[in-house]
ZAMI-374319 format. One record per residue: x, y, z of N, C-alpha, C in turn. Coordinates in steps of 0.02 Angstrom, whole numbers, plus 50000, padded with zeros to 5 digits. Last residue first. Layout:
BEGIN
+-------+-------+-------+-------+-------+-------+-------+-------+-------+
!    nX !    nY !    nZ !   caX !   caY !   caZ !    cX !    cY !    cZ !
+-------+-------+-------+-------+-------+-------+-------+-------+-------+
!     X !     Y !     Z !     X !     Y !     Z !     X !     Y !     Z !
...
+-------+-------+-------+-------+-------+-------+-------+-------+-------+
***
This chain:
BEGIN
+-------+-------+-------+-------+-------+-------+-------+-------+-------+
!    nX !    nY !    nZ !   caX !   caY !   caZ !    cX !    cY !    cZ !
+-------+-------+-------+-------+-------+-------+-------+-------+-------+
! 57184 ! 53482 ! 52624 ! 57235 ! 53483 ! 52589 ! 57231 ! 53453 ! 52527 !
! 57079 ! 53594 ! 52719 ! 57074 ! 53535 ! 52676 ! 57163 ! 53539 ! 52648 !
! 57129 ! 53657 ! 52892 ! 57126 ! 53657 ! 52823 ! 57117 ! 53605 ! 52774 !
! 57043 ! 53599 ! 53045 ! 57106 ! 53605 ! 53004 ! 57096 ! 53627 ! 52917 !
! 56927 ! 53714 ! 53123 ! 56940 ! 53650 ! 53092 ! 57000 ! 53660 ! 53044 !
! 56931 ! 53830 ! 53188 ! 56966 ! 53771 ! 53233 ! 56961 ! 53712 ! 53185 !
! 56856 ! 53916 ! 53113 ! 56938 ! 53925 ! 53121 ! 56958 ! 53862 ! 53152 !
! 56733 ! 53856 ! 53128 ! 56763 ! 53863 ! 53060 ! 56838 ! 53864 ! 53068 !
! 56708 ! 53893 ! 53266 ! 56715 ! 53818 ! 53243 ! 56738 ! 53805 ! 53176 !
! 56724 ! 54028 ! 53247 ! 56748 ! 53994 ! 53305 ! 56749 ! 53924 ! 53275 !
! 56602 ! 54050 ! 53159 ! 56664 ! 54065 ! 53138 ! 56722 ! 54034 ! 53177 !
! 56499 ! 54010 ! 53242 ! 56509 ! 53974 ! 53177 ! 56579 ! 53992 ! 53161 !
! 56492 ! 54104 ! 53334 ! 56511 ! 54034 ! 53358 ! 56532 ! 53988 ! 53298 !
! 56481 ! 54221 ! 53275 ! 56535 ! 54218 ! 53293 ! 56553 ! 54146 ! 53317 !
! 56339 ! 54191 ! 53226 ! 56395 ! 54196 ! 53176 ! 56458 ! 54193 ! 53209 !
! 56276 ! 54184 ! 53351 ! 56278 ! 54129 ! 53317 ! 56325 ! 54120 ! 53263 !
! 56380 ! 54278 ! 53470 ! 56323 ! 54275 ! 53427 ! 56330 ! 54207 ! 53382 !
! 56428 ! 54227 ! 53653 ! 56446 ! 54249 ! 53575 ! 56384 ! 54230 ! 53530 !
! 56366 ! 54292 ! 53776 ! 56372 ! 54247 ! 53752 ! 56388 ! 54259 ! 53676 !
! 56315 ! 54413 ! 53843 ! 56381 ! 54397 ! 53847 ! 56403 ! 54342 ! 53797 !
! 56184 ! 54393 ! 53845 ! 56204 ! 54440 ! 53816 ! 56286 ! 54433 ! 53797 !
! 56174 ! 54287 ! 53940 ! 56161 ! 54263 ! 53869 ! 56185 ! 54326 ! 53819 !
! 56200 ! 54351 ! 54061 ! 56231 ! 54301 ! 54048 ! 56230 ! 54284 ! 53964 !
! 56086 ! 54453 ! 54067 ! 56162 ! 54472 ! 54065 ! 56202 ! 54409 ! 54029 !
! 55976 ! 54364 ! 54060 ! 55989 ! 54414 ! 54014 ! 56065 ! 54436 ! 54000 !
! 55989 ! 54291 ! 54184 ! 55989 ! 54265 ! 54110 ! 55997 ! 54311 ! 54056 !
! 55984 ! 54406 ! 54265 ! 56052 ! 54351 ! 54263 ! 56048 ! 54316 ! 54195 !
! 55867 ! 54452 ! 54254 ! 55929 ! 54501 ! 54238 ! 55992 ! 54453 ! 54225 !
! 55790 ! 54352 ! 54289 ! 55775 ! 54383 ! 54229 ! 55844 ! 54422 ! 54204 !
! 55827 ! 54337 ! 54418 ! 55829 ! 54293 ! 54379 ! 55824 ! 54306 ! 54306 !
! 55791 ! 54450 ! 54478 ! 55864 ! 54440 ! 54467 ! 55875 ! 54384 ! 54430 !
! 55655 ! 54457 ! 54458 ! 55702 ! 54509 ! 54421 ! 55765 ! 54487 ! 54427 !
! 55615 ! 54347 ! 54546 ! 55608 ! 54336 ! 54473 ! 55644 ! 54390 ! 54434 !
! 55640 ! 54418 ! 54667 ! 55674 ! 54360 ! 54637 ! 55674 ! 54348 ! 54565 !
! 55560 ! 54533 ! 54654 ! 55634 ! 54540 ! 54662 ! 55670 ! 54475 ! 54646 !
! 55439 ! 54455 ! 54681 ! 55437 ! 54500 ! 54607 ! 55520 ! 54509 ! 54595 !
! 55445 ! 54417 ! 54794 ! 55445 ! 54364 ! 54751 ! 55456 ! 54403 ! 54681 !
! 55460 ! 54542 ! 54872 ! 55517 ! 54485 ! 54872 ! 55512 ! 54440 ! 54813 !
! 55330 ! 54586 ! 54847 ! 55377 ! 54628 ! 54838 ! 55451 ! 54577 ! 54831 !
! 55252 ! 54488 ! 54910 ! 55249 ! 54494 ! 54831 ! 55308 ! 54536 ! 54810 !
! 55288 ! 54513 ! 55039 ! 55299 ! 54450 ! 55005 ! 55291 ! 54447 ! 54934 !
! 55236 ! 54635 ! 55067 ! 55312 ! 54624 ! 55059 ! 55335 ! 54563 ! 55036 !
! 55095 ! 54607 ! 55055 ! 55126 ! 54648 ! 55004 ! 55201 ! 54642 ! 54994 !
! 55102 ! 54523 ! 55173 ! 55075 ! 54503 ! 55106 ! 55117 ! 54544 ! 55041 !
! 55112 ! 54616 ! 55276 ! 55165 ! 54556 ! 55268 ! 55154 ! 54523 ! 55195 !
! 55013 ! 54704 ! 55261 ! 55077 ! 54721 ! 55252 ! 55126 ! 54667 ! 55238 !
! 54909 ! 54611 ! 55294 ! 54904 ! 54642 ! 55224 ! 54984 ! 54666 ! 55217 !
! 54935 ! 54596 ! 55426 ! 54947 ! 54534 ! 55377 ! 54940 ! 54559 ! 55315 !
! 54936 ! 54721 ! 55492 ! 55003 ! 54678 ! 55486 ! 55009 ! 54630 ! 55434 !
! 54834 ! 54844 ! 55394 ! 54851 ! 54789 ! 55445 ! 54901 ! 54750 ! 55434 !
! 54900 ! 55005 ! 55347 ! 54869 ! 54939 ! 55339 ! 54882 ! 54888 ! 55386 !
! 54980 ! 55121 ! 55368 ! 54904 ! 55127 ! 55383 ! 54870 ! 55060 ! 55377 !
! 55110 ! 55081 ! 55334 ! 55096 ! 55087 ! 55400 ! 55026 ! 55101 ! 55412 !
! 55099 ! 55088 ! 55187 ! 55091 ! 55029 ! 55222 ! 55080 ! 55027 ! 55294 !
! 55098 ! 55236 ! 55176 ! 55046 ! 55191 ! 55160 ! 55034 ! 55126 ! 55193 !
! 55239 ! 55241 ! 55196 ! 55184 ! 55290 ! 55248 ! 55113 ! 55252 ! 55244 !
! 55306 ! 55165 ! 55112 ! 55306 ! 55152 ! 55182 ! 55243 ! 55185 ! 55240 !
! 55241 ! 55119 ! 54967 ! 55244 ! 55172 ! 55000 ! 55251 ! 55161 ! 55082 !
! 55314 ! 54981 ! 54891 ! 55266 ! 55012 ! 54910 ! 55286 ! 55072 ! 54961 !
! 55434 ! 54997 ! 54757 ! 55417 ! 54966 ! 54805 ! 55349 ! 55008 ! 54838 !
! 55400 ! 55006 ! 54582 ! 55415 ! 55039 ! 54637 ! 55404 ! 55000 ! 54693 !
! 55447 ! 54890 ! 54464 ! 55395 ! 54908 ! 54489 ! 55431 ! 54938 ! 54556 !
! 55483 ! 54839 ! 54297 ! 55507 ! 54861 ! 54359 ! 55451 ! 54897 ! 54408 !
! 55439 ! 54688 ! 54209 ! 55439 ! 54757 ! 54217 ! 55463 ! 54779 ! 54285 !
! 55545 ! 54565 ! 54115 ! 55490 ! 54591 ! 54180 ! 55500 ! 54659 ! 54196 !
! 55520 ! 54539 ! 53948 ! 55553 ! 54569 ! 53998 ! 55505 ! 54581 ! 54065 !
! 55476 ! 54460 ! 53842 ! 55454 ! 54424 ! 53894 ! 55500 ! 54465 ! 53955 !
! 55489 ! 54521 ! 53713 ! 55417 ! 54525 ! 53737 ! 55422 ! 54498 ! 53813 !
! 55624 ! 54479 ! 53679 ! 55586 ! 54549 ! 53652 ! 55531 ! 54569 ! 53693 !
! 55652 ! 54363 ! 53725 ! 55692 ! 54409 ! 53745 ! 55667 ! 54478 ! 53738 !
! 55545 ! 54294 ! 53666 ! 55549 ! 54293 ! 53739 ! 55594 ! 54341 ! 53761 !
! 55578 ! 54314 ! 53535 ! 55510 ! 54339 ! 53563 ! 55510 ! 54333 ! 53631 !
! 55697 ! 54236 ! 53535 ! 55700 ! 54294 ! 53507 ! 55636 ! 54335 ! 53543 !
! 55655 ! 54110 ! 53566 ! 55705 ! 54152 ! 53610 ! 55698 ! 54215 ! 53597 !
! 55480 ! 54080 ! 53524 ! 55556 ! 54074 ! 53499 ! 55587 ! 54122 ! 53558 !
! 55346 ! 54001 ! 53586 ! 55386 ! 54067 ! 53578 ! 55448 ! 54041 ! 53561 !
! 55311 ! 53862 ! 53604 ! 55266 ! 53921 ! 53579 ! 55285 ! 53977 ! 53567 !
! 55389 ! 53773 ! 53675 ! 55400 ! 53781 ! 53593 ! 55353 ! 53826 ! 53564 !
! 55380 ! 53768 ! 53801 ! 55332 ! 53711 ! 53772 ! 55341 ! 53726 ! 53690 !
! 55476 ! 53863 ! 53839 ! 55492 ! 53793 ! 53844 ! 55448 ! 53738 ! 53816 !
! 55394 ! 53977 ! 53814 ! 55454 ! 53961 ! 53771 ! 55474 ! 53875 ! 53776 !
! 55294 ! 53948 ! 53895 ! 55275 ! 53950 ! 53821 ! 55327 ! 53944 ! 53772 !
! 55352 ! 53983 ! 54015 ! 55320 ! 53917 ! 53999 ! 55315 ! 53910 ! 53930 !
! 55373 ! 54113 ! 53998 ! 55441 ! 54064 ! 53988 ! 55405 ! 53996 ! 53981 !
! 55266 ! 54168 ! 53990 ! 55309 ! 54179 ! 53933 ! 55358 ! 54120 ! 53930 !
! 55224 ! 54144 ! 54131 ! 55176 ! 54109 ! 54065 ! 55227 ! 54114 ! 53996 !
! 55310 ! 54235 ! 54188 ! 55320 ! 54150 ! 54198 ! 55279 ! 54116 ! 54153 !
! 55254 ! 54349 ! 54152 ! 55323 ! 54323 ! 54135 ! 55338 ! 54255 ! 54143 !
! 55126 ! 54346 ! 54204 ! 55137 ! 54348 ! 54134 ! 55200 ! 54330 ! 54118 !
! 55156 ! 54323 ! 54342 ! 55127 ! 54281 ! 54315 ! 55138 ! 54279 ! 54239 !
! 55205 ! 54467 ! 54362 ! 55261 ! 54411 ! 54374 ! 55209 ! 54339 ! 54335 !
! 55100 ! 54542 ! 54314 ! 55165 ! 54551 ! 54280 ! 55207 ! 54490 ! 54298 !
! 55011 ! 54515 ! 54430 ! 54989 ! 54492 ! 54357 ! 55052 ! 54500 ! 54305 !
! 55094 ! 54569 ! 54538 ! 55081 ! 54503 ! 54532 ! 55054 ! 54472 ! 54460 !
! 55093 ! 54698 ! 54505 ! 55143 ! 54667 ! 54516 ! 55137 ! 54583 ! 54506 !
! 54948 ! 54716 ! 54517 ! 54984 ! 54726 ! 54447 ! 55053 ! 54686 ! 54456 !
! 54915 ! 54690 ! 54652 ! 54884 ! 54650 ! 54606 ! 54922 ! 54659 ! 54528 !
! 54993 ! 54792 ! 54721 ! 55016 ! 54728 ! 54719 ! 54985 ! 54672 ! 54676 !
! 54934 ! 54912 ! 54665 ! 55006 ! 54896 ! 54651 ! 55021 ! 54817 ! 54663 !
! 54797 ! 54892 ! 54706 ! 54812 ! 54902 ! 54636 ! 54888 ! 54884 ! 54630 !
! 54826 ! 54896 ! 54849 ! 54792 ! 54827 ! 54816 ! 54805 ! 54834 ! 54745 !
! 54878 ! 55016 ! 54876 ! 54930 ! 54947 ! 54880 ! 54887 ! 54903 ! 54847 !
! 54765 ! 55103 ! 54834 ! 54833 ! 55110 ! 54806 ! 54879 ! 55043 ! 54819 !
! 54667 ! 55049 ! 54936 ! 54665 ! 55048 ! 54861 ! 54726 ! 55053 ! 54825 !
! 54732 ! 55078 ! 55065 ! 54716 ! 55005 ! 55036 ! 54708 ! 54994 ! 54959 !
! 54750 ! 55203 ! 55056 ! 54810 ! 55176 ! 55054 ! 54787 ! 55095 ! 55038 !
! 54622 ! 55261 ! 55051 ! 54673 ! 55270 ! 54984 ! 54723 ! 55232 ! 54997 !
! 54589 ! 55216 ! 55185 ! 54553 ! 55189 ! 55112 ! 54592 ! 55189 ! 55051 !
! 54653 ! 55296 ! 55257 ! 54679 ! 55218 ! 55258 ! 54649 ! 55180 ! 55193 !
! 54611 ! 55414 ! 55223 ! 54674 ! 55395 ! 55214 ! 54695 ! 55321 ! 55209 !
! 54479 ! 55416 ! 55284 ! 54481 ! 55413 ! 55209 ! 54559 ! 55396 ! 55184 !
! 54444 ! 55292 ! 55408 ! 54483 ! 55359 ! 55383 ! 54489 ! 55352 ! 55313 !
! 54331 ! 55214 ! 55448 ! 54385 ! 55227 ! 55490 ! 54417 ! 55293 ! 55472 !
! 54245 ! 55198 ! 55354 ! 54214 ! 55220 ! 55405 ! 54276 ! 55247 ! 55455 !
! 54323 ! 55147 ! 55247 ! 54296 ! 55204 ! 55234 ! 54270 ! 55251 ! 55307 !
! 54347 ! 55016 ! 55295 ! 54397 ! 55068 ! 55294 ! 54376 ! 55142 ! 55278 !
! 54210 ! 54972 ! 55277 ! 54247 ! 54969 ! 55347 ! 54303 ! 55021 ! 55347 !
! 54203 ! 54981 ! 55140 ! 54157 ! 55005 ! 55180 ! 54197 ! 55020 ! 55254 !
! 54316 ! 54901 ! 55099 ! 54315 ! 54967 ! 55093 ! 54272 ! 55015 ! 55122 !
! 54267 ! 54775 ! 55142 ! 54334 ! 54807 ! 55170 ! 54325 ! 54882 ! 55160 !
! 54152 ! 54746 ! 55055 ! 54148 ! 54755 ! 55131 ! 54210 ! 54781 ! 55160 !
! 54247 ! 54696 ! 54930 ! 54178 ! 54692 ! 54956 ! 54170 ! 54684 ! 55044 !
! 54376 ! 54678 ! 54902 ! 54358 ! 54745 ! 54928 ! 54284 ! 54745 ! 54943 !
! 54505 ! 54572 ! 54914 ! 54428 ! 54573 ! 54897 ! 54394 ! 54625 ! 54932 !
! 54629 ! 54565 ! 54954 ! 54614 ! 54629 ! 54929 ! 54544 ! 54620 ! 54908 !
! 54658 ! 54444 ! 55000 ! 54673 ! 54503 ! 55030 ! 54639 ! 54559 ! 55022 !
! 54611 ! 54372 ! 54892 ! 54576 ! 54354 ! 54941 ! 54583 ! 54414 ! 54998 !
! 54719 ! 54393 ! 54800 ! 54643 ! 54428 ! 54776 ! 54612 ! 54415 ! 54835 !
! 54835 ! 54358 ! 54864 ! 54814 ! 54439 ! 54853 ! 54747 ! 54458 ! 54842 !
! 54810 ! 54233 ! 54853 ! 54807 ! 54257 ! 54937 ! 54809 ! 54332 ! 54922 !
! 54825 ! 54199 ! 54716 ! 54759 ! 54195 ! 54763 ! 54753 ! 54224 ! 54828 !
! 54956 ! 54246 ! 54709 ! 54898 ! 54277 ! 54680 ! 54841 ! 54268 ! 54706 !
! 55008 ! 54131 ! 54783 ! 55028 ! 54202 ! 54803 ! 54973 ! 54249 ! 54779 !
! 54992 ! 54037 ! 54692 ! 54960 ! 54021 ! 54768 ! 54963 ! 54099 ! 54802 !
! 55046 ! 54065 ! 54573 ! 54975 ! 54061 ! 54582 ! 54945 ! 54059 ! 54651 !
! 55185 ! 54063 ! 54617 ! 55145 ! 54133 ! 54591 ! 55067 ! 54127 ! 54601 !
! 55210 ! 53942 ! 54647 ! 55214 ! 53986 ! 54691 ! 55168 ! 54042 ! 54675 !
! 55194 ! 53884 ! 54513 ! 55144 ! 53872 ! 54565 ! 55144 ! 53922 ! 54612 !
! 55300 ! 53967 ! 54450 ! 55228 ! 53975 ! 54425 ! 55178 ! 53950 ! 54483 !
! 55398 ! 53905 ! 54510 ! 55398 ! 53980 ! 54536 ! 55325 ! 54000 ! 54504 !
! 55404 ! 53781 ! 54468 ! 55396 ! 53794 ! 54540 ! 55382 ! 53856 ! 54551 !
! 55422 ! 53802 ! 54324 ! 55354 ! 53776 ! 54350 ! 55356 ! 53784 ! 54431 !
! 55535 ! 53859 ! 54321 ! 55481 ! 53900 ! 54299 ! 55425 ! 53871 ! 54324 !
! 55622 ! 53760 ! 54357 ! 55615 ! 53815 ! 54402 ! 55558 ! 53844 ! 54374 !
! 55594 ! 53667 ! 54256 ! 55577 ! 53643 ! 54328 ! 55566 ! 53710 ! 54359 !
! 55633 ! 53723 ! 54131 ! 55578 ! 53714 ! 54148 ! 55537 ! 53697 ! 54226 !
! 55768 ! 53853 ! 54189 ! 55751 ! 53785 ! 54155 ! 55666 ! 53769 ! 54177 !
! 55892 ! 53971 ! 54177 ! 55831 ! 53952 ! 54193 ! 55795 ! 53899 ! 54156 !
! 56053 ! 53941 ! 54276 ! 56002 ! 53947 ! 54200 ! 55939 ! 53929 ! 54217 !
! 56098 ! 54047 ! 54393 ! 56072 ! 53985 ! 54386 ! 56036 ! 53985 ! 54313 !
! 56247 ! 54157 ! 54366 ! 56171 ! 54142 ! 54381 ! 56157 ! 54061 ! 54361 !
! 56401 ! 54120 ! 54446 ! 56369 ! 54142 ! 54378 ! 56302 ! 54100 ! 54400 !
! 56459 ! 54223 ! 54585 ! 56438 ! 54152 ! 54547 ! 56398 ! 54173 ! 54503 !
! 56600 ! 54324 ! 54602 ! 56518 ! 54314 ! 54604 ! 56507 ! 54255 ! 54550 !
+-------+-------+-------+-------+-------+-------+-------+-------+-------+
***
């Protein structure tokens, strides 16, 4: 298996721009003024499905943007690596309920699935970064290795 790509400012900026565009699409898709009334006239179950998926999808995107903002802050020197590792972990979200998704229109369904794929990409990046860095030697172990490599003074 190939080693995961390192996270760098260019990758984070690209993902951040993508997240902002996707978040704006989610906001527009779930702008509930008028849609809830139309859904309520059609069927209660469809209205509930729309509400649940709107909440799940917007929360997923808020967490993705927060994760990206933490990484931007790290690369700008506003967070230490310790802070990023401790507070910058991406939350797990369950996938949407297929039964509820079936009640939504195809465009909304496609958007929800796009946000799930985007979140899964971030999760893979985060997990790869954490796994690779977890296997790296600690600062003390690296220092000991450097000291043992230096020939003794005579």
